[in-house]
C-alpha positions in Angstrom: -5.6 13.4 1.6 -6.3 17.0 2.7 -6.5 18.0 6.4 -10.2 17.3 6.7 -9.8 13.9 5.1 -7.0 13.0 7.6 -9.1 14.2 10.6 -12.0 12.1 9.5 -9.8 9.1 8.9 -8.0 9.3 12.2 -11.2 9.8 14.1 -12.6 6.6 12.5 -9.4 4.6 13.2 -9.2 6.0 16.8 -12.7 4.8 17.7 -12.2 1.4 16.2 -8.6 0.5 16.9 -6.3 3.3 18.2 -2.8 2.6 16.9 -2.9 -1.1 18.1 -1.3 -3.2 15.4 -0.5 -6.2 17.7 -2.9 -8.4 15.7 -0.9 -8.0 12.5 1.3 -11.0 11.5 4.3 -9.3 10.0 8.0 -10.0 10.2 10.5 -7.3 9.4 14.2 -7.0 8.9 15.6 -5.4 12.1 15.5 -1.7 12.1 18.6 0.1 13.4 16.7 2.3 15.8 13.4 2.5 17.6 12.1 6.0 18.6 10.7 5.1 22.0 13.8 3.1 23.0 15.8 6.2 22.1 13.4 8.2 24.4 14.0 5.7 27.2 17.8 6.0 26.9 17.6 9.8 27.3 14.9 9.9 30.0 15.4 10.3 33.8 13.0 9.2 36.4 12.4 12.8 37.3 11.5 14.0 33.8 8.3 15.3 32.4 7.6 13.9 28.9 5.3 15.1 26.2 4.3 12.8 23.3 2.7 14.6 20.3 0.2 12.6 18.2 0.0 9.9 20.9 -2.9 8.0 19.2 -4.3 5.3 21.5 -1.5 5.8 24.0 0.0 2.4 23.3 3.6 3.7 22.9 3.8 5.9 26.0 2.2 3.3 28.1 4.9 0.9 27.1 7.6 3.3 28.4 5.7 4.6 31.4 8.4 3.6 33.9 11.0 5.9 32.2 9.7 9.3 33.5 7.8 10.9 36.4 4.9 12.0 34.2 4.1 11.2 30.6 1.5 13.4 28.8 0.2 12.5 25.4 -1.8 14.8 23.2 -3.8 14.1 20.1 -6.1 16.1 17.8 -8.5 13.3 17.5 -11.1 13.0 20.3 -11.7 9.4 19.4 -8.0 8.6 19.7 -8.0 10.3 23.1 -11.0 8.3 24.3 -9.3 5.1 23.2 -6.1 6.2 25.0 -8.0 6.9 28.2 -9.5 3.4 28.2 -6.1 2.0 27.6 -4.7 4.0 30.6 -7.5 2.7 32.8 -6.8 -0.9 31.8 -3.1 -0.5 32.4 -3.7 1.2 35.7 -0.9 3.8 35.1 -1.3 6.9 37.4 1.6 8.8 35.8 0.2 8.8 32.2 -2.2 11.5 31.0 -3.7 12.0 27.5 -5.4 15.3 26.4 -7.1 16.5 23.2 -4.9 19.2 21.9 -3.6 20.7 18.6 0.2 20.5 18.2 0.2 24.0 16.6 -0.9 25.5 20.0 0.4 23.6 23.0 -1.5 24.5 26.2 1.5 24.1 28.5 3.8 26.6 30.2 7.2 27.6 28.7 10.1 25.2 29.4 7.7 22.7 31.1 9.1 19.4 29.6 12.5 17.8 29.5 11.7 15.4 26.7 9.3 15.8 23.8 8.6 12.9 21.4 6.5 12.6 18.2 6.0 9.5 16.1 4.4 9.6 12.6 2.5 12.9 13.4 2.9 16.5 12.5 4.5 18.9 15.0 5.1 22.7 15.2 8.9 23.3 15.8 8.4 26.7 17.4 5.8 25.3 19.9 8.0 22.3 20.7 10.9 24.7 21.4 8.7 26.9 23.6 7.6 24.1 26.0 11.0 22.3 26.1 13.5 23.3 28.7 16.9 24.5 27.7 19.1 21.4 27.3 16.0 19.3 26.7 15.7 16.9 23.8 13.1 16.5 21.0 12.8 13.2 19.1 10.6 12.5 16.1 10.2 9.5 13.9 8.6 10.1 10.5 7.6 8.0 7.5 9.9 8.6 4.5 8.5 9.3 1.0 9.5 5.8 -0.4 7.9 3.8 2.4 5.8 0.9 0.9 7.0 2.0 -2.5 6.1 -1.1 -4.5 2.6 -1.0 -3.0 2.1 2.7 -4.0 3.5 2.0 -7.5 0.9 -0.8 -8.0 -2.0 1.5 -6.9 -0.6 4.6 -8.7 -1.3 6.6 -5.5 -0.3 6.7 -1.9 1.0 8.7 1.0 3.7 11.1 -0.2 3.8 9.2 -3.5 5.7 11.1 -6.2 7.3 13.5 -3.8 11.0 14.0 -3.8 12.8 11.6 -1.4 14.1 13.4 1.7 11.7 16.3 1.3 10.0 15.9 4.7 13.3 15.3 6.5 14.8 18.5 5.0 11.7 20.4 5.8 11.7 19.4 9.5 15.5 20.0 9.9 15.0 23.5 8.5 12.1 24.2 10.8 13.9 22.9 13.9 17.0 25.0 13.0 14.9 28.1 12.7 13.3 27.4 16.0 16.7 27.4 17.7 17.5 23.7 18.0 21.1 22.6 17.9 23.0 19.3 17.7 20.5 17.9 15.2 21.1 14.3 14.4 19.4 12.1 11.7 19.0 8.3 11.7 17.5 6.6 8.6 16.7 3.1 7.6 14.9 1.2 4.9 14.0 -2.5 5.7 12.0 -5.3 4.1 8.7 -6.2 5.6 6.7 -9.5 5.0 3.0 -9.7 5.7 1.9 -13.3 6.4 -1.6 -13.2 4.7 -3.7 -11.0 2.4 -5.9 -10.3 5.5 -2.9 -8.8 7.3 -2.2 -6.5 4.4 -5.8 -5.4 4.1 -5.9 -4.6 7.9 -2.8 -2.4 7.4 -4.3 -0.6 4.5 -7.7 0.0 6.2 -6.0 1.3 9.4 -3.3 3.6 7.9 -3.3 6.3 5.2 -0.7 4.5 3.1 -3.2 4.1 0.2 -5.8 6.9 0.7 -9.4 5.8 0.6 -8.3 2.2 0.1 -11.2 0.0 -1.0 -13.4 2.9 -2.2 -12.2 2.6 -5.8 -13.7 -0.5 -7.8 -10.3 -1.6 -9.0 -8.5 -1.5 -5.6 -8.9 -5.1 -4.7 -7.9 -6.2 -8.2 -4.8 -4.1 -7.8 -4.2 -5.6 -4.3 -4.5 -9.2 -5.8 -2.0 -8.4 -8.5 0.4 -6.9 -5.9 0.2 -10.0 -3.8 0.8 -12.3 -6.7 3.9 -10.2 -7.8 5.4 -9.9 -4.3 4.7 -13.3 -2.7 7.7 -15.1 -1.1 8.4 -17.9 1.3 8.5 -15.3 4.1 5.3 -13.5 3.2 4.1 -10.7 1.0 7.0 -8.3 0.6 7.1 -4.5 0.8 9.4 -2.1 2.7 9.4 0.2 5.7 11.4 3.4 5.3 11.7 5.8 8.3 13.9 8.5 9.8 14.4 9.8 13.3 15.5 13.3 14.1 17.0 14.0 17.5 17.5 17.7 18.3 18.7 19.5 21.5 17.1 22.7 22.7 
């Protein structure tokens, strides 16, 4: 997917769903870390927190008690609209969501104590600029071999064929160049089991794992073959591979 494709995709998902996957019936081996729990551990009640690529705001709303003010930004206006509806429903006065490009953050220098970013692109120099000295940046990203057996079945997929570790190494280099220190990396790869074919289809239609899923005539035949090959008593098996980078300004 190119940048235009991604923007159209996220706008469509933002209007229909945000990043709410609560309806999915999926069990997963326990991951060693969770990005927003790491954020909670580091946050103080007096902190200002920025969340880049906040989507429908579901994640920052879930940790709204950890900081004085939580500001989410997203490039997609439909995601922002969904997030604003979610904030209204949750009745949280200390959460804001704004339409904004991560490459050009419209905030003063050293404004935030914590910056987070999950499964979204960020600009290391801009994060460094808006983060106070001593502040912390945390990002969770999808590794190249995530959902590997699914991508192999389809012969295409998000980061399919790219060298494992490439994205992690790229971000570490960019953060180092931007002046971050004490850079730590946490990685995990766990099995996931989707209960039904419908759960797997929902995932594929609401994420970019398999670009343009359903638009190629053979896609559902490939999906059926994948399900037959990966069925187990626990569900339809694939994997979730992630990494978290924690860096201090």
